[in-house]
C-alpha atoms as one frame of an Amber mdcrd trajectory, in Angstrom:
protein
 -17.186  32.479  33.691 -16.280  29.182  35.338 -18.543  27.218  33.017 -16.903
  28.758  29.600 -13.481  28.034  31.064 -14.604  24.394  31.343 -15.921  24.351
  27.919 -12.870  25.771  26.204 -10.399  23.836  28.041 -12.240  20.354  27.265
 -12.848  21.142  23.812  -9.335  22.156  23.240  -8.196  18.997  25.018 -10.373
  16.828  22.436  -8.940  18.818  19.507  -5.540  18.297  20.865  -6.079  14.450
  20.941  -7.591  14.141  17.434  -4.490  16.025  16.058  -2.347  13.634  17.360
  -3.931  10.640  16.079  -3.688  12.080  12.606  -0.038  10.642  11.819   0.169
   7.693  13.675  -0.776   5.140  11.031  -0.104   7.358   7.762   2.868   5.199
   6.840   3.149   1.757   5.395   5.159  -1.318   7.121   9.125  -0.123   6.867
  10.892  -1.469   3.936  14.027  -3.229   5.017  16.153  -2.446   2.227  19.515
  -4.678   1.828  22.379  -2.993   2.587  23.958  -3.507  -1.014  20.981  -1.624
  -1.938  20.926   1.026   0.553  24.582   1.519  -0.764  23.618   3.132  -3.772
  19.980   4.602  -3.565  18.286   6.814  -0.831  15.443   5.930   1.622  14.013
   9.294   2.676  11.136   7.746   4.896  10.447   4.465   5.723   7.916   3.014
   3.448   9.909   4.484   0.395  13.048   3.469  -1.307  14.429   4.974  -4.614
  17.943   4.871  -7.047  18.364   7.913  -8.510  20.275   7.947 -11.616  20.193
  12.014 -11.902  20.337  14.328  -9.087  22.251  16.422  -6.987  24.866  14.389
  -5.158  24.668  16.649  -2.021  21.212  15.060  -1.441  22.284  11.604  -1.020
  23.511   8.894  -3.750  23.327   9.272  -7.554  24.329   6.327  -9.520  25.402
   8.718 -12.396  26.950   5.887 -14.738  24.178   3.411 -14.042  22.350   4.347
 -17.268  23.959   5.839 -20.169  20.669   6.702 -21.769  17.834   7.672 -19.487
  15.412   7.869 -22.000  15.831   3.934 -22.562  14.041   3.368 -19.449  10.736
   1.464 -19.946  10.072  -0.154 -16.554  11.719  -1.663 -13.219  10.985  -4.619
 -10.989  12.064  -5.002  -7.701  12.395  -8.091  -5.836  11.006  -8.677  -2.378
  10.736 -10.844   0.477   7.652 -11.380   3.049   6.275 -13.417   5.935   4.545
 -15.514   3.588   1.275 -15.945   6.103   0.780 -12.356   6.505   1.085 -12.015
   2.629  -1.866 -14.377   2.219  -4.072 -13.372   4.794  -3.154  -9.512   5.466
  -2.060  -8.558   1.784   0.143  -6.030   0.800   0.336  -3.037  -1.904   1.997
   0.033  -3.026   3.529   1.370  -6.025   6.594   1.400  -8.446   7.731   5.038
  -8.788   9.525   6.946 -11.601  10.321  10.393 -10.849  11.815  13.302 -12.934
  12.176  16.716 -13.324   9.998  17.302 -15.967   7.210  14.518 -15.572   7.303
  14.572 -11.891   5.922  11.326  -9.524   4.534   8.495 -12.076   3.484   5.721
  -9.675   2.537   2.377 -10.866   0.191   0.623  -8.549   0.977  -3.059  -7.354
  -1.060  -5.306  -5.109   0.116  -8.553  -3.593  -1.114 -11.527  -1.549  -4.877
 -11.327  -0.771  -5.038  -8.015  -2.020  -4.676  -9.510  -5.540  -7.842  -9.170
  -7.529  -7.795 -11.186 -10.903 -11.089  -9.057 -12.141  -9.007  -5.646 -11.644
  -5.566  -6.504 -12.536  -2.640  -3.513 -11.780  -0.285  -2.185 -14.433   2.548
  -3.640 -12.076   2.225  -7.307 -11.829   3.236  -9.545  -8.761   5.102 -12.288
 -10.044   5.982 -15.463  -7.760   9.228 -16.966  -7.583  10.928 -20.325  -6.949
  11.585 -19.162  -3.388   8.376 -19.068  -0.886   7.832 -15.589   0.526   9.772
 -14.351  -2.462   7.936 -12.003  -5.070   9.111  -9.824  -8.226   6.977  -6.818
  -8.712   7.412  -5.560 -12.199   6.165  -2.711 -14.650   6.915  -2.427 -18.007
   5.181   0.338 -20.172   5.179   1.136 -24.055   6.869   4.406 -23.872   9.996
   5.732 -22.234   9.292   6.803 -18.869  12.016   9.638 -18.477  12.922  12.880
 -20.812  16.355  13.964 -21.814  17.921  16.534 -20.164  20.790  18.931 -21.692
  24.084  19.313 -19.857  23.651  22.459 -18.091  20.281  21.545 -16.405  20.245
  17.630 -15.828  17.663  17.655 -12.822  16.961  14.330 -11.048  15.496  11.088
 -12.156  14.739   8.201  -9.995  13.241   4.641  -9.980  11.766   3.912  -6.615
   9.041   1.716  -4.471   6.946   2.059  -1.535   4.573   0.447   0.431   0.684
   0.776   1.935   0.017  -2.152   4.219   0.373  -0.961   7.756  -0.157  -4.340
   9.217   2.747  -6.590   7.471   5.464  -7.838   9.776   7.984  -6.378   6.888
   8.923  -5.859   3.368  12.370  -6.942   2.471  13.664  -5.163  -0.570  16.421
  -7.217  -1.751  16.965  -6.378  -5.589  15.867  -4.316  -8.354  16.118  -4.051
 -12.165  15.737  -1.124 -14.538  13.858  -2.289 -17.980  14.698  -1.448 -21.606
  12.011  -1.446 -24.530  12.637  -5.280 -24.843  11.841  -5.929 -21.281  15.646
  -6.811 -20.324  17.554  -5.182 -17.870  19.599  -2.160 -18.654  20.488  -1.677
 -14.878  20.569  -4.430 -12.107  21.690  -4.468  -8.485  20.810  -6.500  -5.523
  19.950 -10.252  -5.206  17.023 -10.487  -8.047  15.127 -13.956  -8.418  13.785
 -15.028 -11.593   9.856 -14.091 -11.868   7.515 -17.075 -12.781   3.819 -17.136
 -13.088   1.906 -13.946 -12.251   0.735 -14.556  -8.478  -2.856 -15.603  -7.751
  -5.057 -15.100  -4.935  -4.333 -17.254  -2.047  -5.455 -20.836  -2.051  -7.510
 -20.534   1.262  -9.864 -17.944  -0.542 -10.569 -20.197  -3.383 -11.256 -23.233
  -0.955 -13.536 -21.295   1.407 -15.259 -20.233  -1.822 -15.987 -23.715  -2.563
 -16.992 -24.623   0.752 -19.791 -21.821   0.724 -21.053 -23.288  -2.810 -21.152
 -26.721  -1.151 -23.050 -25.645   2.075 -25.588 -23.640  -0.204 -26.284 -26.964
  -2.231 -27.244 -28.690   0.940 -29.260 -26.218   2.028 -31.484 -26.189  -0.619
 -32.618 -29.855   0.100 -33.990 -28.558   3.449 -37.668 -27.836   4.385 -38.520
 -24.538   4.134 -38.568 -23.703   7.567 -35.093 -24.832   8.041 -33.977 -23.052
   4.617 -35.231 -19.746   5.417 -33.339 -19.800   8.661 -30.013 -20.794   6.837
 -30.441 -18.536   3.950 -31.037 -15.683   6.345 -27.606 -17.068   8.112 -25.884
 -17.013   4.789 -27.212 -13.876   3.783 -25.706 -12.406   6.956 -22.297 -13.882
   6.088 -22.282 -13.004   2.700 -23.051  -9.216   3.625 -20.194  -9.370   6.102
 -17.559 -10.997   3.678 -18.604  -8.449   0.734 -18.077  -5.590   3.054 -14.686
  -7.160   4.080 -13.668  -7.572   0.424 -14.748  -4.126  -0.154 -12.674  -2.274
   2.499  -9.790  -4.549   1.181 -10.059  -3.529  -2.522 -10.478  -0.105  -1.575
  -7.290  -0.053   0.403  -5.639  -2.005  -2.688  -6.577   0.845  -5.202  -5.869
   3.803  -3.125  -2.727   5.746  -4.076   0.156   6.187  -1.329  -1.341   9.949
  -0.875  -4.792   8.654  -0.992  -3.934   6.299   2.002  -2.397   9.055   3.920
  -5.438  11.370   3.238  -8.045   8.232   4.289  -5.935   7.764   7.626  -5.896
  11.661   8.411  -9.722  11.669   7.853 -10.022   8.693  10.298  -7.989  10.359
  12.696 -10.270  13.601  12.526 -13.528  11.795  12.534 -12.317  10.063  15.736
 -11.455  13.629  17.187 -14.485  15.415  16.440 -15.852  11.896  18.349 -13.738
  12.954  21.429 -14.929  16.674  21.044 -18.432  15.464  20.994 -17.672  13.619
  24.623 -15.890  16.559  25.881 -18.839  19.093  24.990 -21.195  16.368  26.632
 -19.289  16.323  29.767 -19.575  19.864  29.842 -22.878  20.034  29.398 -23.381
  17.930  32.646 -21.535  20.022  34.763 -23.692  23.113  33.617 -26.664  21.219
  34.240 -25.385  20.268  37.867 -24.578  23.752  38.753 -28.354  24.981  37.632
């Protein structure tokens, strides 16, 4: 009887611990939204900010007269400020979101800093500006993103931004533009910056690649015995780099919902491991009692 109680108690403790881990890192770094944007928008959670152009005012701000024809919306851009060192080493990603009554959640992924991949471009582009650490995230489509609504049932329509990266010091959202068919702003708020060329991978990665190439060329001139040793070392380095890159790529490509699922799965796995440890401890107790 005592043994069964020990087993049940330890297993329950492990399960509770695993459940506590699940939500710990589900959200991204907080979006620090400027006061002028917060005055017209909504931040329902730390890593999500949106401006509503249709909706129920009892639930928050609605910019009713911001856009006369909601069907004229073809895109949007957000001006953000980040710690440039974090941006180029940790990287960041998220989505620009278009959300309305009929079409639901329509997220366009973005990636910045070390998450940018030239061979896998996003629909939402990350542009540099003339100010270090300031970027413009922009999506522009070929068709309207919202549907018209009759006078009786206008429903809701919102343009927003969210962030998936959990390790950045912070992302400051300082400006927003809603874009028409020609790419020009039909609505603008906050402190927007002029975009320049699309952001490329950090220079540090390119330099590292060149160094590896030079080292490889030097190794090829050594004798076969030394070459085998260096080749083995290089292969290990390459494998580690590939593994690291794959992890980053996977994170950048994952949607906000999938990112949360992945975090939850990780927490659950850790919980199961704890449960295993608990059961193993119980088994030792049983063995000693015998």
